[in-house]
BATORDO-16439 format. One record per atom (N, C-alpha, C, O): x negated, y negated, z; residue in three letters; chain; residue number from 1. Coordinates in nm, 4 decimals, always signed. Layout:
<atoms>
(atom (X; Y; Z); "ALA"; "A"; NUM) ...
</atoms>
This chain:
<atoms>
(atom (-0.0842; +0.1147; -0.0003); "MET"; "A"; 1) (atom (+0.0005; +0.0006; -0.0022); "MET"; "A"; 1) (atom (-0.0889; -0.1240; +0.0008); "MET"; "A"; 1) (atom (-0.1767; -0.1385; +0.0858); "MET"; "A"; 1) (atom (-0.0627; -0.2134; -0.0956); "ILE"; "A"; 2) (atom (-0.1401; -0.3378; -0.1041); "ILE"; "A"; 2) (atom (-0.0634; -0.4503; -0.0338); "ILE"; "A"; 2) (atom (+0.0519; -0.4784; -0.0666); "ILE"; "A"; 2) (atom (-0.1287; -0.5131; +0.0622); "LEU"; "A"; 3) (atom (-0.0654; -0.6229; +0.1277); "LEU"; "A"; 3) (atom (-0.1021; -0.7546; +0.0679); "LEU"; "A"; 3) (atom (-0.2181; -0.7781; +0.0340); "LEU"; "A"; 3) (atom (-0.0037; -0.8421; +0.0542); "SER"; "A"; 4) (atom (-0.0268; -0.9741; -0.0056); "SER"; "A"; 4) (atom (-0.0400; -1.0739; +0.1046); "SER"; "A"; 4) (atom (+0.0313; -1.0648; +0.2045); "SER"; "A"; 4) (atom (-0.1287; -1.1694; +0.0901); "LYS"; "A"; 5) (atom (-0.1321; -1.2732; +0.1939); "LYS"; "A"; 5) (atom (-0.0396; -1.3900; +0.1579); "LYS"; "A"; 5) (atom (-0.0359; -1.4910; +0.2281); "LYS"; "A"; 5) (atom (+0.0359; -1.3748; +0.0464); "HIS"; "A"; 6) (atom (+0.1317; -1.4759; +0.0099); "HIS"; "A"; 6) (atom (+0.2697; -1.4084; +0.0130); "HIS"; "A"; 6) (atom (+0.2820; -1.2861; +0.0073); "HIS"; "A"; 6) (atom (+0.3716; -1.4928; +0.0221); "GLU"; "A"; 7) (atom (+0.5135; -1.4406; +0.0319); "GLU"; "A"; 7) (atom (+0.5598; -1.3925; -0.0980); "GLU"; "A"; 7) (atom (+0.5387; -1.4588; -0.1996); "GLU"; "A"; 7) (atom (+0.6246; -1.2759; -0.1006); "ILE"; "A"; 8) (atom (+0.6853; -1.2256; -0.2258); "ILE"; "A"; 8) (atom (+0.8352; -1.2650; -0.2157); "ILE"; "A"; 8) (atom (+0.9064; -1.2300; -0.1216); "ILE"; "A"; 8) (atom (+0.8762; -1.3388; -0.3178); "ILE"; "A"; 9) (atom (+1.0161; -1.3916; -0.3181); "ILE"; "A"; 9) (atom (+1.0800; -1.3649; -0.4538); "ILE"; "A"; 9) (atom (+1.0114; -1.3492; -0.5548); "ILE"; "A"; 9) (atom (+1.2114; -1.3602; -0.4536); "PRO"; "A"; 10) (atom (+1.2812; -1.3532; -0.5830); "PRO"; "A"; 10) (atom (+1.2871; -1.4864; -0.6583); "PRO"; "A"; 10) (atom (+1.3098; -1.5918; -0.5988); "PRO"; "A"; 10) (atom (+1.2665; -1.4799; -0.7888); "CYS"; "A"; 11) (atom (+1.2884; -1.6007; -0.8678); "CYS"; "A"; 11) (atom (+1.4363; -1.6396; -0.8607); "CYS"; "A"; 11) (atom (+1.5245; -1.5554; -0.8781); "CYS"; "A"; 11) (atom (+1.4608; -1.7614; -0.8364); "GLU"; "A"; 12) (atom (+1.5953; -1.8107; -0.8097); "GLU"; "A"; 12) (atom (+1.6854; -1.7979; -0.9341); "GLU"; "A"; 12) (atom (+1.8079; -1.7957; -0.9224); "GLU"; "A"; 12) (atom (+1.6258; -1.7898; -1.0489); "ARG"; "A"; 13) (atom (+1.7043; -1.7806; -1.1765); "ARG"; "A"; 13) (atom (+1.7256; -1.6382; -1.2228); "ARG"; "A"; 13) (atom (+1.8378; -1.6035; -1.2600); "ARG"; "A"; 13) (atom (+1.6247; -1.5546; -1.2226); "CYS"; "A"; 14) (atom (+1.6356; -1.4188; -1.2790); "CYS"; "A"; 14) (atom (+1.6248; -1.3096; -1.1738); "CYS"; "A"; 14) (atom (+1.6601; -1.1950; -1.2016); "CYS"; "A"; 14) (atom (+1.5769; -1.3416; -1.0528); "GLY"; "A"; 15) (atom (+1.5671; -1.2430; -0.9476); "GLY"; "A"; 15) (atom (+1.4368; -1.1623; -0.9483); "GLY"; "A"; 15) (atom (+1.4104; -1.0854; -0.8558); "GLY"; "A"; 15) (atom (+1.3541; -1.1807; -1.0552); "LYS"; "A"; 16) (atom (+1.2268; -1.1084; -1.0573); "LYS"; "A"; 16) (atom (+1.1412; -1.1448; -0.9323); "LYS"; "A"; 16) (atom (+1.1368; -1.2611; -0.8921); "LYS"; "A"; 16) (atom (+1.0752; -1.0463; -0.8731); "ARG"; "A"; 17) (atom (+0.9922; -1.0743; -0.7549); "ARG"; "A"; 17) (atom (+0.8594; -1.1322; -0.8005); "ARG"; "A"; 17) (atom (+0.7896; -1.0780; -0.8862); "ARG"; "A"; 17) (atom (+0.8282; -1.2458; -0.7382); "VAL"; "A"; 18) (atom (+0.7056; -1.3196; -0.7661); "VAL"; "A"; 18) (atom (+0.6298; -1.3489; -0.6402); "VAL"; "A"; 18) (atom (+0.6902; -1.3644; -0.5341); "VAL"; "A"; 18) (atom (+0.5015; -1.3567; -0.6485); "GLU"; "A"; 19) (atom (+0.4155; -1.3927; -0.5313); "GLU"; "A"; 19) (atom (+0.4045; -1.5418; -0.5240); "GLU"; "A"; 19) (atom (+0.3377; -1.6026; -0.6077); "GLU"; "A"; 19) (atom (+0.4667; -1.6021; -0.4284); "CYS"; "A"; 20) (atom (+0.4665; -1.7474; -0.4114); "CYS"; "A"; 20) (atom (+0.3360; -1.7888; -0.3398); "CYS"; "A"; 20) (atom (+0.3034; -1.7420; -0.2307); "CYS"; "A"; 20) (atom (+0.2660; -1.8766; -0.4062); "LYS"; "A"; 21) (atom (+0.1370; -1.9289; -0.3526); "LYS"; "A"; 21) (atom (+0.1514; -2.0793; -0.3323); "LYS"; "A"; 21) (atom (+0.0639; -2.1542; -0.3757); "LYS"; "A"; 21) (atom (+0.2508; -2.1232; -0.2725); "ALA"; "A"; 22) (atom (+0.2829; -2.2677; -0.2504); "ALA"; "A"; 22) (atom (+0.1635; -2.3313; -0.1727); "ALA"; "A"; 22) (atom (+0.1309; -2.4483; -0.1928); "ALA"; "A"; 22) (atom (+0.1037; -2.2563; -0.0895); "ASN"; "A"; 23) (atom (-0.0103; -2.3116; -0.0081); "ASN"; "A"; 23) (atom (-0.1418; -2.3115; -0.0910); "ASN"; "A"; 23) (atom (-0.2438; -2.3651; -0.0478); "ASN"; "A"; 23) (atom (-0.1357; -2.2493; -0.2120); "SER"; "A"; 24) (atom (-0.2499; -2.2507; -0.2990); "SER"; "A"; 24) (atom (-0.1961; -2.2685; -0.4414); "SER"; "A"; 24) (atom (-0.2165; -2.1831; -0.5278); "SER"; "A"; 24) (atom (-0.1297; -2.3765; -0.4634); "TYR"; "A"; 25) (atom (-0.0500; -2.3995; -0.5832); "TYR"; "A"; 25) (atom (-0.1271; -2.3738; -0.7129); "TYR"; "A"; 25) (atom (-0.0729; -2.3141; -0.8059); "TYR"; "A"; 25) (atom (-0.2524; -2.4183; -0.7199); "THR"; "A"; 26) (atom (-0.3304; -2.4059; -0.8447); "THR"; "A"; 26) (atom (-0.3476; -2.2578; -0.8816); "THR"; "A"; 26) (atom (-0.3758; -2.2269; -0.9974); "THR"; "A"; 26) (atom (-0.3313; -2.1670; -0.7869); "LYS"; "A"; 27) (atom (-0.3459; -2.0223; -0.8193); "LYS"; "A"; 27) (atom (-0.2120; -1.9557; -0.8368); "LYS"; "A"; 27) (atom (-0.2087; -1.8363; -0.8667); "LYS"; "A"; 27) (atom (-0.1031; -2.0239; -0.8205); "CYS"; "A"; 28) (atom (+0.0318; -1.9694; -0.8307); "CYS"; "A"; 28) (atom (+0.0699; -1.9514; -0.9785); "CYS"; "A"; 28) (atom (+0.0331; -2.0322; -1.0638); "CYS"; "A"; 28) (atom (+0.1429; -1.8458; -1.0059); "GLN"; "A"; 29) (atom (+0.1794; -1.8177; -1.1508); "GLN"; "A"; 29) (atom (+0.2617; -1.9308; -1.2106); "GLN"; "A"; 29) (atom (+0.2554; -1.9515; -1.3318); "GLN"; "A"; 29) (atom (+0.3388; -2.0054; -1.1312); "CYS"; "A"; 30) (atom (+0.4218; -2.1099; -1.1861); "CYS"; "A"; 30) (atom (+0.3372; -2.2277; -1.2346); "CYS"; "A"; 30) (atom (+0.3825; -2.3046; -1.3195); "CYS"; "A"; 30) (atom (+0.2163; -2.2433; -1.1828); "SER"; "A"; 31) (atom (+0.1319; -2.3587; -1.2220); "SER"; "A"; 31) (atom (+0.0791; -2.3431; -1.3652); "SER"; "A"; 31) (atom (+0.0240; -2.4375; -1.4219); "SER"; "A"; 31) (atom (+0.0957; -2.2263; -1.4218); "LYS"; "A"; 32) (atom (+0.0531; -2.2076; -1.5604); "LYS"; "A"; 32) (atom (+0.1417; -2.2779; -1.6642); "LYS"; "A"; 32) (atom (+0.1040; -2.2997; -1.7794); "LYS"; "A"; 32) (atom (+0.2615; -2.3116; -1.6157); "VAL"; "A"; 33) (atom (+0.3551; -2.3814; -1.7043); "VAL"; "A"; 33) (atom (+0.3445; -2.5341; -1.6793); "VAL"; "A"; 33) (atom (+0.3710; -2.5822; -1.5692); "VAL"; "A"; 33) (atom (+0.3055; -2.6073; -1.7834); "GLN"; "A"; 34) (atom (+0.2877; -2.7481; -1.7725); "GLN"; "A"; 34) (atom (+0.4190; -2.8192; -1.8151); "GLN"; "A"; 34) (atom (+0.4536; -2.8246; -1.9331); "GLN"; "A"; 34) (atom (+0.4901; -2.8732; -1.7136); "LEU"; "A"; 35) (atom (+0.6103; -2.9452; -1.7371); "LEU"; "A"; 35) (atom (+0.5957; -3.0968; -1.7326); "LEU"; "A"; 35) (atom (+0.5211; -3.1483; -1.6493); "LEU"; "A"; 35) (atom (+0.6645; -3.1693; -1.8196); "SER"; "A"; 36) (atom (+0.6656; -3.3168; -1.8110); "SER"; "A"; 36) (atom (+0.7495; -3.3576; -1.6897); "SER"; "A"; 36) (atom (+0.8186; -3.2735; -1.6322); "SER"; "A"; 36) (atom (+0.7451; -3.4792; -1.6517); "LEU"; "A"; 37) (atom (+0.8217; -3.5303; -1.5368); "LEU"; "A"; 37) (atom (+0.9756; -3.5135; -1.5698); "LEU"; "A"; 37) (atom (+1.0534; -3.4768; -1.4818); "LEU"; "A"; 37) (atom (+1.0150; -3.5393; -1.6901); "ASN"; "A"; 38) (atom (+1.1568; -3.5203; -1.7273); "ASN"; "A"; 38) (atom (+1.1992; -3.3705; -1.7160); "ASN"; "A"; 38) (atom (+1.3094; -3.3383; -1.6715); "ASN"; "A"; 38) (atom (+1.1073; -3.2821; -1.7581); "GLU"; "A"; 39) (atom (+1.1369; -3.1397; -1.7509); "GLU"; "A"; 39) (atom (+1.1426; -3.0948; -1.6033); "GLU"; "A"; 39) (atom (+1.2274; -3.0129; -1.5679); "GLU"; "A"; 39) (atom (+1.0569; -3.1453; -1.5201); "ILE"; "A"; 40) (atom (+1.0618; -3.1131; -1.3789); "ILE"; "A"; 40) (atom (+1.1914; -3.1611; -1.3161); "ILE"; "A"; 40) (atom (+1.2502; -3.0899; -1.2347); "ILE"; "A"; 40) (atom (+1.2371; -3.2796; -1.3518); "GLN"; "A"; 41) (atom (+1.3615; -3.3300; -1.3045); "GLN"; "A"; 41) (atom (+1.4790; -3.2410; -1.3505); "GLN"; "A"; 41) (atom (+1.5704; -3.2125; -1.2731); "GLN"; "A"; 41) (atom (+1.4747; -3.1989; -1.4748); "TYR"; "A"; 42) (atom (+1.5805; -3.1137; -1.5303); "TYR"; "A"; 42) (atom (+1.5878; -2.9822; -1.4483); "TYR"; "A"; 42) (atom (+1.6955; -2.9417; -1.4044); "TYR"; "A"; 42) (atom (+1.4722; -2.9173; -1.4288); "VAL"; "A"; 43) (atom (+1.4699; -2.7935; -1.3562); "VAL"; "A"; 43) (atom (+1.5169; -2.8155; -1.2111); "VAL"; "A"; 43) (atom (+1.5935; -2.7354; -1.1574); "VAL"; "A"; 43) (atom (+1.4695; -2.9265; -1.1475); "SER"; "A"; 44) (atom (+1.5077; -2.9462; -1.0055); "SER"; "A"; 44) (atom (+1.6545; -2.9795; -0.9916); "SER"; "A"; 44) (atom (+1.7079; -2.9600; -0.8824); "SER"; "A"; 44) (atom (+1.7242; -3.0278; -1.0924); "GLU"; "A"; 45) (atom (+1.8651; -3.0530; -1.0835); "GLU"; "A"; 45) (atom (+1.9461; -2.9220; -1.0815); "GLU"; "A"; 45) (atom (+2.0578; -2.9163; -1.0301); "GLU"; "A"; 45) (atom (+1.8841; -2.8150; -1.1405); "CYS"; "A"; 46) (atom (+1.9561; -2.6862; -1.1465); "CYS"; "A"; 46) (atom (+1.9155; -2.5906; -1.0403); "CYS"; "A"; 46) (atom (+1.9956; -2.5048; -1.0034); "CYS"; "A"; 46) (atom (+1.7923; -2.5996; -0.9866); "PHE"; "A"; 47) (atom (+1.7415; -2.5023; -0.8947); "PHE"; "A"; 47) (atom (+1.6680; -2.5740; -0.7791); "PHE"; "A"; 47) (atom (+1.6095; -2.6811; -0.7956); "PHE"; "A"; 47) (atom (+1.6745; -2.5102; -0.6644); "ASP"; "A"; 48) (atom (+1.6057; -2.5620; -0.5421); "ASP"; "A"; 48) (atom (+1.4829; -2.4842; -0.5110); "ASP"; "A"; 48) (atom (+1.3869; -2.5416; -0.4596); "ASP"; "A"; 48) (atom (+1.4794; -2.3525; -0.5397); "GLY"; "A"; 49) (atom (+1.3702; -2.2672; -0.4984); "GLY"; "A"; 49) (atom (+1.2700; -2.2419; -0.6078); "GLY"; "A"; 49) (atom (+1.2681; -2.3077; -0.7119); "GLY"; "A"; 49) (atom (+1.1872; -2.1444; -0.5802); "CYS"; "A"; 50) (atom (+1.0791; -2.1056; -0.6695); "CYS"; "A"; 50) (atom (+1.1350; -2.0313; -0.7976); "CYS"; "A"; 50) (atom (+1.2336; -1.9582; -0.7887); "CYS"; "A"; 50) (atom (+1.0717; -2.0515; -0.9117); "LEU"; "A"; 51) (atom (+1.1025; -1.9867; -1.0321); "LEU"; "A"; 51) (atom (+0.9793; -1.9150; -1.0863); "LEU"; "A"; 51) (atom (+0.8664; -1.9568; -1.0608); "LEU"; "A"; 51) (atom (+1.0010; -1.8074; -1.1606); "CYS"; "A"; 52) (atom (+0.8874; -1.7376; -1.2245); "CYS"; "A"; 52) (atom (+0.8469; -1.8257; -1.3454); "CYS"; "A"; 52) (atom (+0.9217; -1.9129; -1.3894); "CYS"; "A"; 52) (atom (+0.7241; -1.7982; -1.3969); "ALA"; "A"; 53) (atom (+0.6713; -1.8668; -1.5073); "ALA"; "A"; 53) (atom (+0.7602; -1.8447; -1.6315); "ALA"; "A"; 53) (atom (+0.7807; -1.9372; -1.7101); "ALA"; "A"; 53) (atom (+0.8126; -1.7225; -1.6487); "ASP"; "A"; 54) (atom (+0.8976; -1.6954; -1.7610); "ASP"; "A"; 54) (atom (+1.0220; -1.7796; -1.7625); "ASP"; "A"; 54) (atom (+1.0633; -1.8292; -1.8673); "ASP"; "A"; 54) (atom (+1.0835; -1.7965; -1.6439); "CYS"; "A"; 55) (atom (+1.2070; -1.8830; -1.6355); "CYS"; "A"; 55) (atom (+1.1703; -2.0301; -1.6571); "CYS"; "A"; 55) (atom (+1.2453; -2.1043; -1.7205); "CYS"; "A"; 55) (atom (+1.0538; -2.0724; -1.6036); "LEU"; "A"; 56) (atom (+1.0132; -2.2129; -1.6260); "LEU"; "A"; 56) (atom (+0.9967; -2.2405; -1.7743); "LEU"; "A"; 56) (atom (+1.0376; -2.3452; -1.8246); "LEU"; "A"; 56) (atom (+0.9344; -2.1425; -1.8455); "LEU"; "A"; 57) (atom (+0.9184; -2.1636; -1.9899); "LEU"; "A"; 57) (atom (+1.0536; -2.1679; -2.0608); "LEU"; "A"; 57) (atom (+1.0762; -2.2524; -2.1474); "LEU"; "A"; 57) (atom (+1.1429; -2.0767; -2.0238); "ALA"; "A"; 58) (atom (+1.2816; -2.0741; -2.0829); "ALA"; "A"; 58) (atom (+1.3569; -2.2052; -2.0556); "ALA"; "A"; 58) (atom (+1.4262; -2.2572; -2.1430); "ALA"; "A"; 58) (atom (+1.3423; -2.2567; -1.9354); "LEU"; "A"; 59) (atom (+1.4112; -2.3797; -1.9021); "LEU"; "A"; 59) (atom (+1.3490; -2.4988; -1.9735); "LEU"; "A"; 59) (atom (+1.4190; -2.5923; -2.0123); "LEU"; "A"; 59) (atom (+1.2196; -2.4951; -1.9903); "GLN"; "A"; 60) (atom (+1.1498; -2.5998; -2.0687); "GLN"; "A"; 60) (atom (+1.2014; -2.6013; -2.2135); "GLN"; "A"; 60) (atom (+1.2277; -2.7071; -2.2708); "GLN"; "A"; 60) (atom (+1.2145; -2.4855; -2.2684); "GLU"; "A"; 61) (atom (+1.2654; -2.4717; -2.4079); "GLU"; "A"; 61) (atom (+1.4105; -2.5194; -2.4130); "GLU"; "A"; 61) (atom (+1.4475; -2.5909; -2.5061); "GLU"; "A"; 61) (atom (+1.4936; -2.4815; -2.3153); "GLU"; "A"; 62) (atom (+1.6295; -2.5218; -2.3080); "GLU"; "A"; 62) (atom (+1.6427; -2.6751; -2.3057); "GLU"; "A"; 62) (atom (+1.7286; -2.7328; -2.3724); "GLU"; "A"; 62) (atom (+1.5544; -2.7391; -2.2263); "TYR"; "A"; 63) (atom (+1.5591; -2.8854; -2.2138); "TYR"; "A"; 63) (atom (+1.5171; -2.9455; -2.3480); "TYR"; "A"; 63) (atom (+1.5772; -3.0432; -2.3927); "TYR"; "A"; 63) (atom (+1.4173; -2.8902; -2.4115); "ARG"; "A"; 64) (atom (+1.3717; -2.9496; -2.5371); "ARG"; "A"; 64) (atom (+1.4758; -2.9289; -2.6482); "ARG"; "A"; 64) (atom (+1.4920; -3.0148; -2.7349); "ARG"; "A"; 64) (atom (+1.5452; -2.8161; -2.6456); "GLU"; "A"; 65) (atom (+1.6567; -2.7984; -2.7416); "GLU"; "A"; 65) (atom (+1.7670; -2.8948; -2.7150); "GLU"; "A"; 65) (atom (+1.8280; -2.9461; -2.8088); "GLU"; "A"; 65) (atom (+1.7952; -2.9216; -2.5891); "PHE"; "A"; 66) (atom (+1.9012; -3.0132; -2.5522); "PHE"; "A"; 66) (atom (+1.8681; -3.1599; -2.6036); "PHE"; "A"; 66) (atom (+1.9575; -3.2348; -2.6430); "PHE"; "A"; 66) (atom (+1.7396; -3.1947; -2.6010); "LEU"; "A"; 67) (atom (+1.6996; -3.3279; -2.6538); "LEU"; "A"; 67) (atom (+1.7172; -3.3370; -2.8010); "LEU"; "A"; 67) (atom (+1.7416; -3.4461; -2.8525); "LEU"; "A"; 67) (atom (+1.7057; -3.2239; -2.8749); "LYS"; "A"; 68) (atom (+1.7156; -3.2272; -3.0163); "LYS"; "A"; 68) (atom (+1.8593; -3.2446; -3.0628); "LYS"; "A"; 68) (atom (+1.8836; -3.2921; -3.1737); "LYS"; "A"; 68) (atom (+1.9564; -3.2056; -2.9768); "SER"; "A"; 69) (atom (+2.0951; -3.2076; -3.0162); "SER"; "A"; 69) (atom (+2.1588; -3.3454; -3.0012); "SER"; "A"; 69) (atom (+2.2771; -3.3623; -3.0310); "SER"; "A"; 69) 
</atoms>
């Protein structure tokens, strides 16, 4: 059994289990997704908790598609 020193939490959007590294943000999987300030605001209006990188990418795309319409 491998013990993690970070909390394992479900992604608020899809439920996938992710290792939250809020205390070491630059090493967290979500930091790999570069969001603009407007994209961050869009995501934070829909969700309060942590999201996996896949969901952040999907929401980023959703926001960009919304701007095109």
